[in-house]
KEFISE-527795 format. One record per residue: residue number from 1; x, y, z of N, C-alpha, C in turn. Coordinates in Angstrom, 3 decimals, padded with zeros to 6 digits, always signed. Layout:
R seza      n_X      n_Y      n_Z     ca_X     ca_Y     ca_Z      c_X      c_Y      c_Z
R  NUM        X        Y        Z        X        Y        Z        X        Y        Z
...
// end
This chain:
R seza      n_X      n_Y      n_Z     ca_X     ca_Y     ca_Z      c_X      c_Y      c_Z
R    1 +034.199 +073.370 -132.577 +033.362 +072.784 -133.613 +033.706 +073.464 -134.947
R    2 +033.855 +072.681 -135.962 +034.175 +073.195 -137.289 +032.903 +073.374 -138.104
R    3 +032.775 +074.525 -138.740 +031.664 +074.778 -139.648 +032.099 +074.440 -141.065
R    4 +031.169 +073.934 -141.875 +031.469 +073.572 -143.258 +030.538 +074.317 -144.195
R    5 +031.006 +074.547 -145.403 +030.208 +075.172 -146.452 +030.244 +074.276 -147.679
R    6 +029.181 +074.344 -148.480 +029.114 +073.575 -149.720 +030.075 +074.194 -150.727
R    7 +030.818 +073.379 -151.431 +031.715 +073.875 -152.465 +030.890 +074.593 -153.522
R    8 +031.308 +075.795 -153.892 +030.545 +076.620 -154.824 +030.484 +076.002 -156.207
R    9 +029.337 +076.201 -156.860 +029.145 +075.754 -158.233 +029.128 +076.957 -159.157
R   10 +029.479 +076.732 -160.410 +029.412 +077.814 -161.394 +027.960 +078.023 -161.817
R   11 +027.689 +079.075 -162.578 +026.324 +079.395 -162.994 +025.746 +078.397 -163.983
R   12 +026.608 +077.626 -164.666 +026.092 +076.657 -165.639 +025.738 +075.321 -164.993
R   13 +025.839 +075.238 -163.664 +025.463 +074.014 -162.959 +026.626 +073.090 -162.682
R   14 +027.785 +073.319 -163.293 +028.955 +072.485 -163.041 +029.837 +073.104 -161.981
R   15 +030.825 +072.360 -161.562 +031.764 +072.888 -160.578 +032.689 +073.894 -161.219
R   16 +033.031 +074.923 -160.464 +034.073 +075.832 -160.914 +035.375 +075.060 -160.864
R   17 +036.283 +075.390 -161.751 +037.571 +074.702 -161.754 +038.491 +075.418 -160.786
R   18 +038.489 +074.961 -159.549 +039.356 +075.512 -158.519 +040.292 +074.408 -158.068
R   19 +041.551 +074.757 -157.913 +042.481 +073.787 -157.357 +042.297 +073.741 -155.851
R   20 +042.327 +072.554 -155.304 +042.188 +072.371 -153.870 +043.460 +071.708 -153.379
R   21 +044.015 +072.261 -152.333 +045.241 +071.681 -151.783 +044.925 +070.336 -151.139
R   22 +045.930 +069.518 -150.990 +045.720 +068.209 -150.365 +045.262 +068.370 -148.921
R   23 +045.700 +069.436 -148.238 +045.259 +069.686 -146.861 +043.767 +070.015 -146.831
R   24 +043.298 +070.834 -147.794 +041.873 +071.155 -147.865 +041.054 +069.913 -148.188
R   25 +041.537 +069.127 -149.128 +040.823 +067.902 -149.499 +040.776 +066.938 -148.324
R   26 +041.874 +066.882 -147.571 +041.933 +066.002 -146.413 +040.916 +066.417 -145.349
R   27 +040.642 +067.727 -145.237 +039.702 +068.206 -144.224 +038.272 +068.304 -144.761
R   28 +038.070 +068.013 -146.044 +036.733 +068.090 -146.640 +035.872 +066.915 -146.191
R   29 +034.588 +067.137 -146.248 +033.615 +066.083 -145.968 +032.695 +065.996 -147.179
R   30 +032.062 +064.849 -147.350 +031.146 +064.658 -148.463 +029.780 +064.265 -147.924
R   31 +028.760 +064.934 -148.430 +027.397 +064.675 -147.987 +026.637 +063.953 -149.095
R   32 +025.912 +062.918 -148.717 +025.062 +062.171 -149.641 +023.650 +062.713 -149.474
R   33 +023.046 +063.164 -150.579 +021.732 +063.795 -150.530 +020.780 +063.025 -151.435
R   34 +019.644 +062.622 -150.891 +018.615 +061.974 -151.709 +017.785 +063.063 -152.375
R   35 +017.494 +062.876 -153.660 +016.793 +063.906 -154.425 +015.678 +063.295 -155.261
R   36 +014.691 +064.125 -155.600 +013.589 +063.684 -156.467 +013.960 +063.746 -157.938
R   37 +014.929 +064.600 -158.279 +015.411 +064.689 -159.655 +016.911 +064.953 -159.615
R   38 +017.636 +064.480 -160.633 +019.089 +064.652 -160.631 +019.503 +066.052 -161.061
R   39 +020.679 +066.483 -160.592 +021.223 +067.760 -161.067 +021.605 +067.637 -162.535
R   40 +022.149 +066.495 -162.901 +022.563 +066.265 -164.283 +021.734 +065.108 -164.842
R   41 +020.874 +065.387 -165.798 +019.991 +064.363 -166.363 +020.741 +063.368 -167.246
R   42 +021.960 +063.704 -167.644 +022.728 +062.834 -168.536 +023.494 +061.761 -167.764
R   43 +023.916 +062.073 -166.538 +024.674 +061.108 -165.729 +024.121 +061.030 -164.305
R   44 +022.883 +060.584 -164.148 +022.307 +060.535 -162.806 +022.833 +059.365 -161.975
R   45 +022.799 +059.551 -160.671 +023.025 +058.464 -159.723 +021.625 +058.033 -159.292
R   46 +021.287 +056.774 -159.495 +019.943 +056.272 -159.230 +019.979 +055.323 -158.042
R   47 +018.971 +055.428 -157.172 +018.850 +054.498 -156.053 +017.609 +053.648 -156.276
R   48 +017.782 +052.333 -156.264 +016.677 +051.397 -156.455 +016.708 +050.350 -155.345
R   49 +015.588 +049.662 -155.171 +015.477 +048.590 -154.184 +015.011 +047.314 -154.859
R   50 +015.589 +046.188 -154.442 +015.125 +044.888 -154.930 +013.810 +044.567 -154.220
R   51 +012.806 +044.151 -154.981 +011.486 +043.867 -154.406 +011.296 +042.385 -154.071
R   52 +012.288 +041.548 -154.395 +012.208 +040.115 -154.105 +012.466 +039.884 -152.615
R   53 +011.461 +039.412 -151.883 +011.593 +039.186 -150.441 +012.644 +038.141 -150.096
R   54 +012.912 +037.209 -151.014 +013.871 +036.142 -150.753 +015.305 +036.537 -151.095
R   55 +015.505 +037.722 -151.675 +016.839 +038.185 -152.069 +017.498 +038.910 -150.893
R   56 +018.800 +038.737 -150.765 +019.538 +039.387 -149.673 +019.873 +040.856 -149.982
R   57 +019.710 +041.264 -151.230 +020.025 +042.645 -151.613 +018.803 +043.528 -151.399
R   58 +019.036 +044.728 -150.885 +017.941 +045.683 -150.710 +018.204 +046.934 -151.530
R   59 +019.111 +047.763 -151.074 +019.359 +049.047 -151.731 +020.518 +048.916 -152.714
R   60 +020.318 +049.472 -153.920 +021.334 +049.432 -154.972 +021.492 +050.855 -155.511
R   61 +022.723 +051.321 -155.596 +022.996 +052.638 -156.169 +023.731 +052.431 -157.487
R   62 +023.202 +053.037 -158.545 +023.735 +052.838 -159.889 +024.079 +054.180 -160.512
R   63 +025.282 +054.283 -161.070 +025.666 +055.461 -161.852 +025.301 +055.175 -163.296
R   64 +024.439 +056.006 -163.882 +023.919 +055.771 -165.225 +024.455 +056.842 -166.165
R   65 +024.767 +056.450 -167.396 +025.120 +057.442 -168.420 +024.093 +057.331 -169.539
R   66 +023.467 +058.426 -169.843 +022.359 +058.441 -170.799 +022.679 +059.294 -172.019
R   67 +023.917 +059.301 -172.475 +024.316 +060.162 -173.590 +023.528 +059.867 -174.860
R   68 +023.420 +058.605 -175.238 +022.727 +058.242 -176.474 +021.493 +057.383 -176.212
R   69 +021.044 +057.345 -174.968 +019.900 +056.514 -174.608 +018.616 +057.339 -174.670
R   70 +017.511 +056.718 -175.082 +016.241 +057.446 -175.130 +015.647 +057.691 -173.738
R   71 +016.055 +056.920 -172.762 +015.524 +057.063 -171.399 +016.261 +056.135 -170.462
R   72 +015.773 +056.032 -169.251 +016.390 +055.183 -168.246 +016.293 +053.716 -168.666
R   73 +017.415 +052.988 -168.640 +017.350 +051.574 -168.998 +016.616 +050.773 -167.920
R   74 +016.144 +049.593 -168.279 +015.491 +048.719 -167.308 +016.584 +048.149 -166.405
R   75 +016.464 +048.398 -165.123 +017.450 +047.920 -164.161 +016.908 +046.686 -163.457
R   76 +017.795 +045.735 -163.159 +017.432 +044.529 -162.427 +018.408 +044.345 -161.275
R   77 +018.022 +043.548 -160.308 +018.867 +043.271 -159.152 +020.106 +042.489 -159.598
R   78 +021.303 +042.902 -159.175 +022.506 +042.177 -159.578 +022.634 +040.806 -158.921
R   79 +021.919 +040.568 -157.824 +022.027 +039.278 -157.135 +021.037 +038.242 -157.661
R   80 +019.751 +038.626 -157.771 +018.733 +037.647 -158.152 +018.208 +037.845 -159.570
R   81 +018.516 +038.976 -160.193 +018.026 +039.251 -161.542 +016.578 +039.681 -161.590
R   82 +015.976 +039.855 -160.418 +014.567 +040.243 -160.350 +014.364 +041.741 -160.524
R   83 +013.104 +042.158 -160.530 +012.803 +043.577 -160.734 +013.213 +044.423 -159.534
R   84 +013.475 +045.687 -159.823 +013.793 +046.644 -158.766 +012.808 +047.802 -158.838
R   85 +012.636 +048.492 -157.719 +011.731 +049.636 -157.645 +012.583 +050.895 -157.521
R   86 +012.261 +051.870 -158.347 +012.968 +053.156 -158.315 +012.654 +053.865 -157.001
R   87 +013.683 +054.279 -156.293 +013.477 +055.004 -155.041 +013.737 +056.494 -155.217
R   88 +014.679 +056.846 -156.082 +014.987 +058.259 -156.309 +016.396 +058.433 -156.838
R   89 +016.905 +059.637 -156.695 +018.244 +059.968 -157.171 +019.125 +060.345 -155.994
R   90 +020.425 +060.236 -156.199 +021.395 +060.552 -155.162 +022.373 +061.573 -155.711
R   91 +022.673 +062.569 -154.905 +023.674 +063.580 -155.249 +024.719 +063.605 -154.144
R   92 +025.913 +064.031 -154.478 +026.973 +064.176 -153.496 +027.479 +065.615 -153.528
R   93 +027.675 +066.200 -152.365 +028.190 +067.559 -152.246 +029.495 +067.516 -151.467
R   94 +030.481 +068.281 -151.927 +031.719 +068.423 -151.193 +031.563 +069.586 -150.220
R   95 +031.876 +069.332 -148.960 +031.805 +070.358 -147.925 +033.217 +070.723 -147.508
R   96 +033.516 +072.009 -147.547 +034.839 +072.496 -147.163 +034.731 +073.267 -145.861
R   97 +035.739 +073.170 -144.993 +035.683 +073.903 -143.733 +035.669 +075.414 -143.994
R   98 +034.911 +076.125 -143.176 +034.884 +077.586 -143.240 +036.149 +078.083 -142.567
R   99 +036.872 +078.960 -143.243 +038.120 +079.493 -142.698 +037.821 +080.552 -141.660
R  100 +038.584 +080.529 -140.585 +038.460 +081.568 -139.568 +038.939 +082.891 -140.124
R  101 +038.225 +083.951 -139.815 +038.623 +085.271 -140.309 +039.072 +086.145 -139.179
// end
């Protein structure tokens, strides 16, 4: 069984600039984590649900950029154009295998 560790972050909240070999990247895994607040308020990943019972779309994940925006824009369902309900935020973590010592 292989153990994995979360890729380390720098103290400022961003990733450290480390080069990763293609072999390490090939063996990496990515975890999707639901969160109540985003790590980065400027570029959050938002998860919403379409509330229209007649629409075939349910869960929608949107990457938002809020550099010059006063707040979260009004989001609508891409299929029916109806309202959506905010479910939360999504984060992704890179997991690297723990090296045997």
